[in-house]
C-alpha positions in Angstrom: 69.2 45.5 79.2 68.2 44.5 82.5 71.1 43.8 84.3 72.3 47.4 83.4 69.0 49.2 84.8 69.3 46.8 88.0 72.9 47.9 88.8 72.3 51.4 87.8 69.7 51.2 91.0 71.3 49.6 93.1 74.0 52.0 92.6 71.8 55.1 93.2 70.1 53.1 96.2 73.5 52.7 98.2 74.3 56.4 97.5 70.6 57.8 98.8 71.7 54.9 101.6 76.1 56.8 102.2 74.8 60.9 102.2 71.6 59.8 104.7 73.8 58.2 106.8 76.7 60.8 106.7 73.5 63.1 107.4 72.5 61.2 110.4 76.6 61.0 111.2 76.8 65.3 111.6 73.1 65.1 113.7 71.2 61.6 115.3 68.2 64.6 115.8 66.8 64.4 118.9 63.1 62.0 119.1 60.8 62.1 122.3 58.1 60.0 122.8 55.8 60.5 125.6 52.9 58.1 127.2 51.4 57.1 130.0 53.4 60.5 131.6 57.1 58.5 131.2 59.2 60.4 128.6 61.6 58.2 126.0 64.6 59.8 124.9 66.6 58.7 121.5 67.8 59.7 118.6 67.4 59.7 114.8 69.0 56.6 113.4 68.2 54.3 116.9 64.2 55.1 116.3 64.3 54.4 112.6 66.2 50.7 114.0 63.5 50.1 116.4 60.1 51.1 114.1 61.8 48.6 111.5 62.6 46.2 114.1 59.1 46.5 115.3 57.5 46.0 111.9 59.4 42.8 110.9 58.6 41.2 114.2 55.0 42.1 113.7 55.5 40.7 110.0 57.0 37.6 111.2 53.9 37.1 114.2 51.2 38.1 111.5 52.9 35.1 109.3 53.4 32.8 112.4 49.7 32.8 113.4 48.1 32.9 109.7 50.4 30.0 108.9 47.4 27.2 109.8 45.3 29.0 108.2 47.2 29.9 105.2 48.0 25.1 105.0 44.0 25.7 105.7 43.5 27.0 102.4 46.2 25.1 100.6 45.1 21.5 101.3 41.4 22.7 100.3 42.7 23.9 97.2 44.4 21.1 96.2 41.7 18.9 97.0 39.3 21.1 94.9 41.4 20.4 92.4 42.6 17.0 93.0 38.3 16.4 92.5 38.0 18.7 89.6 40.8 16.3 87.9 39.5 13.3 89.3 35.7 14.7 87.7 36.4 15.6 84.6 38.8 12.2 84.1 35.1 10.5 84.5 33.2 12.3 83.0 35.6 11.9 79.4 34.8 8.4 80.5 31.4 7.7 81.2 31.0 7.3 84.6 28.5 9.4 84.7 27.7 9.7 88.7 30.6 10.3 89.9 31.7 12.8 87.7 28.6 14.6 89.1 29.5 13.6 92.5 33.4 14.7 92.1 32.8 17.9 90.1 30.1 19.3 92.5 32.4 18.8 95.1 35.2 20.4 93.9 32.9 23.6 92.3 33.0 24.3 96.8 35.9 26.0 95.9 35.8 29.4 93.9 39.1 29.2 92.0 37.9 25.9 90.0 33.8 26.9 90.9 32.9 27.7 86.9 34.4 24.5 85.1 33.2 22.1 87.8 29.3 22.9 87.7 29.9 23.0 83.8 30.9 19.4 84.1 28.3 18.7 86.7 25.1 20.1 84.1 27.1 17.7 81.2 27.3 14.2 83.5 23.5 15.3 85.0 22.7 15.7 81.5 24.1 12.6 80.1 23.1 10.5 82.6 19.2 11.6 82.4 18.7 13.8 85.6 17.7 17.3 83.6 16.5 18.5 86.8 19.3 18.1 88.7 21.2 20.0 85.7 19.7 22.4 85.2 20.7 22.8 89.1 23.8 22.9 88.0 23.7 25.4 85.8 21.7 27.6 88.3 24.3 27.9 90.7 27.0 28.8 88.5 25.0 31.4 87.3 24.3 32.5 90.8 28.0 32.2 91.5 28.8 35.0 89.4 30.0 33.2 86.0 26.7 33.9 83.6 28.6 33.5 80.2 29.7 30.4 81.4 26.2 29.1 82.5 24.9 31.0 78.9 27.8 28.5 77.2 26.6 25.5 78.6 22.6 25.9 79.0 23.3 26.7 74.7 25.4 23.4 74.3 23.2 21.0 76.4 20.0 22.2 75.0 21.2 21.4 70.9 22.4 18.8 71.9 18.6 17.8 72.7 17.0 19.8 69.5 16.0 22.6 72.0 17.4 25.4 69.8 15.4 28.1 71.5 15.9 27.2 74.3 19.9 27.6 73.4 19.0 30.8 71.7 17.2 32.3 74.5 20.4 31.0 76.8 22.9 33.2 74.9 20.3 36.1 74.2 20.7 36.5 78.0 21.4 39.9 78.8 24.5 39.3 81.4 26.1 36.7 78.8 27.0 39.7 77.2 29.0 40.1 74.8 29.5 36.7 73.6 32.8 35.3 73.3 33.6 33.3 69.9 32.3 29.9 71.3 28.9 31.6 72.5 29.1 33.0 68.7 29.1 29.5 66.9 26.8 28.3 69.4 24.2 31.0 68.6 24.8 30.3 64.6 24.1 27.3 65.3 20.6 27.8 67.2 19.4 30.1 64.0 20.1 27.4 61.6 18.4 25.2 63.3 15.3 27.6 63.8 15.4 28.6 60.2 16.6 31.5 60.7 20.1 30.7 58.1 20.5 33.9 57.0 20.8 35.6 60.6 23.6 32.9 60.8 25.3 33.9 57.8 25.6 37.0 59.2 28.1 36.1 62.0 30.4 34.4 59.9 32.2 37.4 59.9 32.6 38.2 63.7 33.3 34.1 63.6 36.0 34.6 61.1 37.7 37.3 62.4 37.2 35.9 66.2 38.5 32.7 64.1 36.3 30.7 66.4 36.5 27.4 63.8 39.0 26.3 61.6 39.1 28.2 58.5 37.7 24.8 56.4 34.7 23.8 58.7 34.3 27.8 58.7 33.7 27.3 55.0 32.0 24.3 55.1 28.9 26.0 57.1 29.0 29.7 54.9 28.1 26.9 52.4 25.4 25.1 54.2 23.9 28.1 55.7 24.2 30.6 52.1 22.1 26.9 50.5 19.4 27.3 54.3 19.1 31.6 54.1 18.3 31.0 50.1 15.5 28.6 50.8 14.0 30.0 53.9 13.8 33.6 51.8 9.9 34.7 52.1 10.3 37.2 48.9 11.7 37.1 45.5 13.1 40.7 47.2 15.0 39.0 50.0 16.3 36.0 47.8 17.8 38.6 45.4 19.5 40.3 48.3 20.7 37.5 50.3 21.4 35.5 46.2 24.1 39.1 45.2 25.5 39.2 48.6 27.1 35.3 48.4 30.6 36.1 47.1 31.3 34.0 43.4 32.5 31.2 44.5 29.7 30.1 46.0 27.2 31.6 43.4 29.0 28.6 41.0 28.8 25.3 43.6 25.8 23.8 42.9 24.3 23.1 46.4 23.5 27.1 45.8 22.6 27.4 42.8 20.0 24.5 42.5 18.5 26.6 46.4 18.5 29.7 44.3 16.8 28.2 41.2 14.0 26.5 43.1 13.3 28.7 45.6 13.3 31.3 42.5 10.8 28.5 40.6 8.9 28.4 44.2 7.9 32.5 44.2 6.9 32.2 40.1 10.4 33.7 39.6 10.8 32.1 36.1 13.5 34.0 34.3 15.4 34.0 37.7 15.5 30.5 38.4 16.1 29.6 34.5 19.1 32.1 34.0 20.8 31.1 37.3 21.3 27.1 36.1 22.6 28.3 32.2 24.5 30.4 33.8 26.2 27.9 36.1 26.4 24.7 33.8 28.0 27.3 31.1 30.7 28.3 33.8 31.0 24.8 35.2 29.4 21.3 33.9 27.5 19.3 36.2 25.4 16.8 36.3 23.1 17.6 39.4 22.3 20.7 38.4 21.5 19.6 34.3 18.8 17.3 35.9 17.5 20.2 37.8 17.4 22.2 34.4 14.6 19.6 33.5 12.6 19.4 36.9 12.0 23.0 37.4 8.5 23.4 37.0 8.5 26.9 35.3 7.9 27.4 31.4 10.4 28.0 29.0 9.9 24.8 27.2 11.6 26.4 24.0 14.3 28.8 24.9 15.6 25.5 27.5 15.4 22.3 25.7 17.6 25.1 22.9 20.4 25.2 25.3 20.0 22.0 26.7 20.5 20.8 22.3 23.5 23.3 22.4 24.8 21.3 26.1 24.4 18.3 24.3 26.9 18.9 21.6 29.7 20.1 24.7 28.0 16.7 26.3 27.0 14.4 24.4 26.7 11.3 27.2 25.0 13.1 30.0 22.4 11.1 31.3 21.1 13.9 33.5 20.7 16.0 30.1 19.6 13.4 28.1 16.8 12.9 30.8 16.8 17.0 31.2 15.4 16.7 26.7 13.3 13.7 27.3 11.0 15.3 29.6 10.9 19.0 27.8 10.7 16.9 24.5 7.8 15.7 26.5 6.2 18.0 28.1 6.0 19.8 24.2 3.8 17.1 23.3 6.9 15.0 21.6 7.2 11.8 23.0 9.0 10.3 20.2 11.7 12.2 20.9 11.2 12.0 24.2 11.8 8.1 24.1 14.5 8.4 22.4 16.4 11.1 24.0 15.2 8.0 27.3 16.9 4.6 26.1 20.2 7.2 25.1 20.4 7.9 28.6 19.8 4.7 30.2 22.2 3.7 27.6 24.3 6.2 29.6 23.9 5.0 32.5 21.3 7.1 33.6 19.6 5.5 36.9 15.4 4.8 37.4 15.0 8.5 37.0 14.7 7.6 33.3 12.6 4.4 34.4 10.1 6.7 35.5 10.0 8.8 32.7 9.8 6.0 30.5 6.6 4.9 32.9 5.4 8.0 32.6 5.6 8.3 28.3 3.8 5.3 28.0 0.9 5.6 30.5 0.1 9.0 28.7 0.3 7.1 25.0 -1.6 4.3 26.6 0.8 1.6 26.3 0.1 0.0 29.3 2.5 -3.5 29.1 5.5 -1.3 28.5 4.9 1.4 31.8 4.1 -1.3 33.9 7.9 -2.6 32.5 9.2 0.5 32.3 7.9 1.5 36.4 9.2 -1.7 37.7 12.6 -1.2 36.5 12.1 2.1 37.6 12.1 0.4 41.1 14.7 -2.0 40.5 17.1 0.8 40.0 16.7 2.4 42.6 17.4 -0.7 44.7 21.1 -1.2 42.7 18.8 -4.6 40.8 19.3 -5.9 37.6 16.5 -4.3 34.4 14.6 -5.7 32.4 15.0 -5.0 29.2 12.2 -3.9 27.1 10.8 -5.8 24.0 10.5 -4.0 20.6 13.8 -2.0 20.2 16.9 -3.5 17.5 20.0 -4.2 17.4 20.0 -1.3 14.8 18.8 0.8 17.7 20.7 -0.4 20.8 23.2 0.6 19.1 22.5 3.8 18.4 21.5 4.5 22.1 25.6 3.6 23.0 27.4 5.2 20.1 28.2 9.1 21.3 29.9 11.4 19.4 33.3 11.5 21.3 34.7 14.6 23.4 37.0 17.1 23.3 38.3 19.8 25.3 39.3 22.8 24.9 43.1 21.3 23.6 41.1 18.9 20.9 42.3 16.0 23.5 39.5 13.6 23.7 38.4 13.9 27.6 37.3 10.9 30.0 34.1 9.7 30.8 33.0 9.5 34.3 
């Protein structure tokens, strides 16, 4: 198609030239040029040829005269690129001083000034010269690259845990609108400043502009969601943020735990308990089962009833047994709590169960076993072998080890983790 268009263009141009030539042959015309008291006469074809030859001569003269200057410019550009490559390579290898020197020289060329100033600022910051780094950044801004300056300043500030300075650099009016990398840096700064809710609000633009890979963005979404729930100032904000979460995230243990703990801290006991109950009914998780017993809320009878219901489906869950022990002890039923804790230890519970045993024995006035339980809690936390409690006969130990076989919805035995 392009060949056909080019051929058609040259055919039309040739026809037009032939037509003009025919007209000029029939009537060559008359051209009179009067200058300085002299008259110069010729016809139109000759005048056109003379004008064309004059223009070509002037163009050739200009090219010859500008050739040295063009050679100098090409040499400077080549030298700047060589310095830029050498500086970036030195920066990559950790030769900070050499990198800064090469990049500072390369920055004199407008073609590579932006990236050279950024690299020089990074090299100066890496060798601990904050003043030189700031000077390179200021040069970057004065050279007409405010967005590049904002990104470089924000990245350096975040590396030094100065999230407020990073946010100030990114929010500068001259740096707007932020590119994709600026959005992710701004979200990181907001999250570091305890404004995870605002960071979570940037997920839409980040996803739309593909600022980070999808799997990493999913991890950031979960982190910012959890942090935003923990930062909720009141129950209304907490409820709004929870409702705004996508459904899969509402079943993630970290997000559920954050919501439940924040709701409990805000004295919203029903929401705290309900969130854990719904999550555990949907997908069992040991950490949430343990949190269900640790929450500083009431509803002891209802919580214990739910825990006993779950125990029939998860009889070998150490976290659930410890939760039942906590709830029983809170209701003043220490013998039952002690039995649950021994079963939990037999099923692989950690130092948390030993500590709970110590609290129970201490409250019951059994100082000897309380001290032994607390000592075992420390040993278990260190990963060392614990000492056996006195007073447990073989029948009780067998009962602690025995659990009802777990089966799935198809009736097949479920392997213990």
